[in-house]
C-alpha positions as a Markdown table, in Angstrom:
| # | Residue | x | y | z |
|---|---|---|---|---|
| 1 | Met | 160.5 | 81.4 | 117.4 |
| 2 | Asn | 161.1 | 83.8 | 114.6 |
| 3 | Lys | 164.0 | 82.9 | 112.4 |
| 4 | Ile | 166.9 | 85.3 | 111.8 |
| 5 | Gln | 166.7 | 86.4 | 108.2 |
| 6 | Ile | 170.1 | 86.5 | 106.5 |
| 7 | Ala | 171.3 | 87.9 | 103.2 |
| 8 | Ile | 174.7 | 87.3 | 101.7 |
| 9 | Val | 176.3 | 89.9 | 99.4 |
| 10 | Asp | 179.5 | 88.7 | 97.8 |
| 11 | Asp | 180.7 | 88.6 | 94.2 |
| 12 | His | 182.1 | 85.0 | 94.5 |
| 13 | Asn | 179.3 | 82.5 | 93.9 |
| 14 | Leu | 181.3 | 79.5 | 95.3 |
| 15 | Phe | 182.0 | 81.4 | 98.5 |
| 16 | Arg | 178.3 | 82.3 | 99.0 |
| 17 | Lys | 177.3 | 78.7 | 98.5 |
| 18 | Gly | 180.0 | 77.5 | 101.0 |
| 19 | Leu | 178.9 | 80.1 | 103.5 |
| 20 | Ile | 175.3 | 79.0 | 103.3 |
| 21 | Arg | 176.5 | 75.4 | 104.1 |
| 22 | Leu | 178.5 | 76.7 | 107.0 |
| 23 | Ile | 175.5 | 78.6 | 108.4 |
| 24 | Asn | 173.3 | 75.6 | 108.1 |
| 25 | Met | 175.9 | 73.3 | 109.8 |
| 26 | Gly | 174.9 | 72.7 | 113.4 |
| 27 | Asp | 171.8 | 74.8 | 113.1 |
| 28 | Ser | 169.8 | 72.2 | 114.9 |
| 29 | Leu | 167.2 | 74.7 | 116.1 |
| 30 | Gln | 166.8 | 76.1 | 112.6 |
| 31 | Arg | 167.4 | 79.6 | 113.7 |
| 32 | Tyr | 168.5 | 81.0 | 110.4 |
| 33 | Asn | 166.9 | 81.5 | 107.0 |
| 34 | Ile | 168.8 | 82.6 | 103.9 |
| 35 | Leu | 166.6 | 85.3 | 102.5 |
| 36 | Phe | 168.6 | 86.1 | 99.4 |
| 37 | Glu | 172.0 | 86.2 | 97.8 |
| 38 | Ala | 173.5 | 89.1 | 95.8 |
| 39 | Asp | 176.7 | 89.5 | 93.6 |
| 40 | Asn | 177.1 | 93.1 | 94.6 |
| 41 | Gly | 175.5 | 96.1 | 96.1 |
| 42 | Asn | 173.4 | 97.0 | 93.1 |
| 43 | Gln | 171.9 | 93.5 | 93.1 |
| 44 | Met | 171.3 | 93.8 | 96.8 |
| 45 | Lys | 169.4 | 97.1 | 96.3 |
| 46 | Glu | 167.1 | 95.4 | 93.7 |
| 47 | Lys | 166.3 | 92.5 | 96.0 |
| 48 | Met | 165.5 | 94.9 | 98.9 |
| 49 | Lys | 162.8 | 96.8 | 97.0 |
| 50 | Leu | 160.2 | 94.5 | 98.6 |
| 51 | Ser | 159.8 | 93.1 | 102.1 |
| 52 | Pro | 160.6 | 91.0 | 104.0 |
| 53 | Phe | 164.0 | 92.5 | 104.7 |
| 54 | Pro | 167.0 | 90.7 | 106.2 |
| 55 | Asp | 167.9 | 91.1 | 109.9 |
| 56 | Ile | 171.6 | 90.6 | 109.1 |
| 57 | Ile | 173.5 | 91.1 | 105.9 |
| 58 | Leu | 176.8 | 89.3 | 105.5 |
| 59 | Met | 178.8 | 91.7 | 103.3 |
| 60 | Asp | 182.0 | 91.6 | 101.4 |
| 61 | Ile | 184.0 | 94.8 | 100.9 |
| 62 | Asp | 185.7 | 94.3 | 97.6 |
| 63 | Met | 183.0 | 94.0 | 95.0 |
| 64 | Pro | 182.4 | 95.4 | 91.5 |
| 65 | Glu | 179.7 | 97.9 | 90.6 |
| 66 | Leu | 178.8 | 98.8 | 94.2 |
| 67 | Asp | 181.4 | 97.8 | 96.9 |
| 68 | Gly | 180.9 | 97.2 | 100.6 |
| 69 | Phe | 181.4 | 100.7 | 101.7 |
| 70 | Glu | 178.9 | 102.2 | 99.2 |
| 71 | Ser | 176.5 | 99.4 | 100.0 |
| 72 | Val | 176.7 | 100.2 | 103.7 |
| 73 | Glu | 176.1 | 103.9 | 103.1 |
| 74 | Trp | 173.0 | 103.0 | 101.1 |
| 75 | Leu | 171.7 | 100.7 | 103.8 |
| 76 | Gln | 172.2 | 103.4 | 106.5 |
| 77 | Arg | 170.1 | 105.8 | 104.5 |
| 78 | Thr | 167.3 | 103.4 | 103.6 |
| 79 | His | 167.3 | 100.4 | 106.0 |
| 80 | Gly | 168.9 | 101.6 | 109.2 |
| 81 | Asp | 167.6 | 98.7 | 111.2 |
| 82 | Val | 169.4 | 96.1 | 109.1 |
| 83 | Lys | 172.6 | 95.0 | 110.8 |
| 84 | Val | 175.7 | 94.4 | 108.7 |
| 85 | Leu | 178.4 | 91.8 | 109.4 |
| 86 | Val | 181.4 | 92.4 | 107.2 |
| 87 | Met | 183.1 | 89.3 | 106.0 |
| 88 | Thr | 186.3 | 90.0 | 104.1 |
| 89 | Met | 190.0 | 89.1 | 103.6 |
| 90 | Leu | 190.9 | 92.8 | 104.4 |
| 91 | Glu | 192.1 | 93.5 | 107.9 |
| 92 | Lys | 193.6 | 96.9 | 107.2 |
| 93 | Glu | 193.1 | 99.3 | 110.1 |
| 94 | Ser | 191.7 | 101.9 | 107.7 |
| 95 | Ala | 189.0 | 99.6 | 106.4 |
| 96 | Ile | 188.0 | 98.6 | 109.9 |
| 97 | Leu | 187.8 | 102.2 | 111.1 |
| 98 | Arg | 185.8 | 103.3 | 108.1 |
| 99 | Met | 183.3 | 100.5 | 108.5 |
| 100 | Leu | 183.0 | 101.3 | 112.3 |
| 101 | Arg | 182.4 | 104.9 | 111.5 |
| 102 | Met | 179.7 | 103.9 | 109.0 |
| 103 | Gly | 177.8 | 101.9 | 111.7 |
| 104 | Val | 178.8 | 98.4 | 110.8 |
| 105 | Lys | 177.8 | 96.0 | 113.6 |
| 106 | Gly | 180.5 | 93.4 | 113.0 |
| 107 | Tyr | 183.8 | 92.6 | 111.2 |
| 108 | Ile | 185.2 | 89.1 | 110.7 |
| 109 | His | 187.7 | 87.4 | 108.5 |
| 110 | Lys | 186.5 | 85.1 | 105.8 |
| 111 | Asp | 188.5 | 82.1 | 107.1 |
| 112 | Ile | 186.3 | 82.1 | 110.3 |
| 113 | Glu | 185.5 | 78.7 | 111.9 |
| 114 | Val | 181.9 | 77.5 | 111.9 |
| 115 | Ala | 181.5 | 77.9 | 115.6 |
| 116 | Asp | 182.8 | 81.5 | 115.5 |
| 117 | Leu | 180.5 | 82.3 | 112.5 |
| 118 | His | 177.5 | 81.1 | 114.5 |
| 119 | Ala | 178.7 | 83.1 | 117.6 |
| 120 | Ala | 179.0 | 86.2 | 115.4 |
| 121 | Leu | 175.4 | 85.8 | 114.1 |
| 122 | Glu | 174.0 | 85.1 | 117.5 |
| 123 | Ser | 175.9 | 88.0 | 119.1 |
| 124 | Ile | 174.7 | 90.5 | 116.4 |
| 125 | Ala | 171.2 | 89.3 | 116.7 |
| 126 | Ala | 171.1 | 89.5 | 120.5 |
| 127 | Asn | 173.5 | 92.2 | 121.4 |
| 128 | Gly | 173.9 | 94.2 | 118.2 |
| 129 | Ile | 177.7 | 93.9 | 117.8 |
| 130 | Tyr | 180.5 | 91.4 | 117.1 |
| 131 | Tyr | 184.1 | 92.1 | 116.2 |
| 132 | Ser | 186.5 | 89.2 | 115.8 |
| 133 | Glu | 189.7 | 89.1 | 117.8 |
| 134 | Ala | 191.7 | 88.7 | 114.6 |
| 135 | Ala | 190.2 | 92.0 | 113.2 |
| 136 | Thr | 190.4 | 94.1 | 116.3 |
| 137 | Glu | 193.3 | 92.7 | 118.5 |
| 138 | Val | 191.3 | 91.9 | 121.6 |
| 139 | Met | 189.0 | 94.9 | 121.1 |
| 140 | Gln | 186.2 | 93.5 | 123.3 |
| 141 | Gln | 188.7 | 92.8 | 126.1 |
| 142 | Asn | 189.7 | 96.4 | 126.2 |
| 143 | Leu | 186.2 | 97.8 | 125.9 |
| 144 | Asn | 184.5 | 95.7 | 128.7 |
| 145 | Gly | 184.4 | 97.3 | 132.1 |
| 146 | Leu | 186.3 | 100.5 | 131.3 |
| 147 | Asn | 185.1 | 103.5 | 133.4 |
| 148 | Asn | 185.4 | 106.6 | 131.2 |
| 149 | Thr | 184.2 | 109.0 | 133.9 |
| 150 | Thr | 187.6 | 108.8 | 135.7 |
| 151 | Val | 189.6 | 109.8 | 132.6 |
| 152 | Gln | 190.4 | 113.4 | 132.0 |
| 153 | Leu | 191.1 | 114.4 | 128.4 |
| 154 | Ser | 192.5 | 117.6 | 127.0 |
| 155 | Glu | 190.9 | 119.5 | 124.2 |
| 156 | Lys | 193.7 | 118.5 | 121.9 |
| 157 | Glu | 193.3 | 114.8 | 122.9 |
| 158 | Arg | 189.6 | 115.0 | 122.1 |
| 159 | Glu | 190.4 | 116.6 | 118.8 |
| 160 | Phe | 192.9 | 113.9 | 118.0 |
| 161 | Ile | 190.3 | 111.2 | 118.8 |
| 162 | Lys | 187.8 | 112.9 | 116.4 |
| 163 | Phe | 190.3 | 112.5 | 113.5 |
| 164 | Ala | 191.6 | 109.1 | 114.7 |
| 165 | Ile | 188.2 | 107.4 | 114.2 |
| 166 | Thr | 188.4 | 108.3 | 110.5 |
| 167 | Asp | 190.6 | 106.6 | 107.9 |
| 168 | Met | 193.0 | 109.5 | 107.9 |
| 169 | Thr | 196.7 | 108.7 | 108.2 |
| 170 | Tyr | 198.7 | 110.0 | 111.1 |
| 171 | Gln | 200.4 | 112.4 | 108.7 |
| 172 | Gln | 197.1 | 113.8 | 107.6 |
| 173 | Ile | 195.9 | 114.1 | 111.2 |
| 174 | Ala | 199.1 | 116.0 | 112.0 |
| 175 | Asp | 198.5 | 118.4 | 109.0 |
| 176 | Gln | 194.9 | 118.9 | 110.0 |
| 177 | Met | 195.9 | 119.8 | 113.6 |
| 178 | Asn | 199.0 | 121.8 | 112.5 |
| 179 | Leu | 201.2 | 119.6 | 114.6 |
| 180 | Ser | 204.2 | 117.4 | 113.9 |
| 181 | Val | 203.8 | 113.6 | 113.4 |
| 182 | Lys | 205.9 | 113.1 | 116.5 |
| 183 | Thr | 203.5 | 115.2 | 118.6 |
| 184 | Ile | 200.6 | 113.2 | 117.2 |
| 185 | Asp | 202.4 | 109.9 | 118.1 |
| 186 | Gly | 202.6 | 111.3 | 121.6 |
| 187 | Tyr | 198.9 | 112.0 | 121.8 |
| 188 | Arg | 198.2 | 108.4 | 120.5 |
| 189 | Glu | 200.5 | 106.8 | 123.1 |
| 190 | Thr | 199.1 | 108.9 | 125.9 |
| 191 | Leu | 195.5 | 108.0 | 125.0 |
| 192 | Phe | 196.4 | 104.3 | 124.8 |
| 193 | Arg | 197.7 | 104.5 | 128.3 |
| 194 | Lys | 194.8 | 106.6 | 129.7 |
| 195 | Leu | 192.1 | 104.5 | 128.1 |
| 196 | His | 193.9 | 101.1 | 128.5 |
| 197 | Val | 193.7 | 100.3 | 124.8 |
| 198 | Lys | 196.3 | 98.9 | 122.5 |
| 199 | Thr | 195.2 | 99.8 | 118.9 |
| 200 | Arg | 193.7 | 102.7 | 117.0 |
| 201 | Val | 190.7 | 100.5 | 116.3 |
| 202 | Thr | 190.1 | 99.8 | 120.0 |
| 203 | Leu | 190.6 | 103.5 | 120.7 |
| 204 | Ala | 187.9 | 104.3 | 118.2 |
| 205 | Met | 185.5 | 101.7 | 119.6 |
| 206 | His | 186.1 | 103.0 | 123.1 |
| 207 | Ala | 185.5 | 106.6 | 122.0 |
| 208 | Val | 182.3 | 105.8 | 120.3 |
| 209 | Lys | 181.0 | 103.6 | 123.1 |
| 210 | His | 181.7 | 106.2 | 125.8 |
| 211 | Gly | 180.5 | 109.2 | 123.9 |
| 212 | Leu | 183.9 | 110.9 | 123.5 |
| 213 | Val | 183.1 | 111.7 | 119.9 |
| 214 | Glu | 180.0 | 111.8 | 117.7 |
| 215 | Leu | 179.7 | 109.8 | 114.5 |
């Protein structure tokens, strides 16, 4: 059985070492191999000049020199097959949406339990995606089993969704669409009801999954 090759990119050395211990805990089948560690995106780029390349990169967002967003952009251009699992203390809606739009495969909080960390790694390796309940407010529950073919959306609703999957504020979306914030709020609530979702992040995930918008 081929091991899952993992890289850890985080500017806190103690956190990286602790994370390695967590990954190794309970890994009785020896499924994982820590390929390398990096303090920031620039160091990651240096370590990825030669193969082998990681299957999964555990990535922090807030780092010096080259942060998580910039690092993901570089990975998308140069190593599109590498899956990124964001591990951060940030749970801002804008950060989750931005990472989603950039193609990140998973988003979890740094205080995750060992079992959940292993579940995240296994899910990304096998299915290509893992978003924690804490980060997405039951995103997976709202995504599973939804039938988009029965939902009729207006052109304005589709236009709203296109902007909603960015990190624009609702005021900025209103300005872009030449509408009031109150009208934008109405579009949001209507789409939440139509698509059976509860948050902007879940709306974005549903839109991407069902082809309502193109990234």
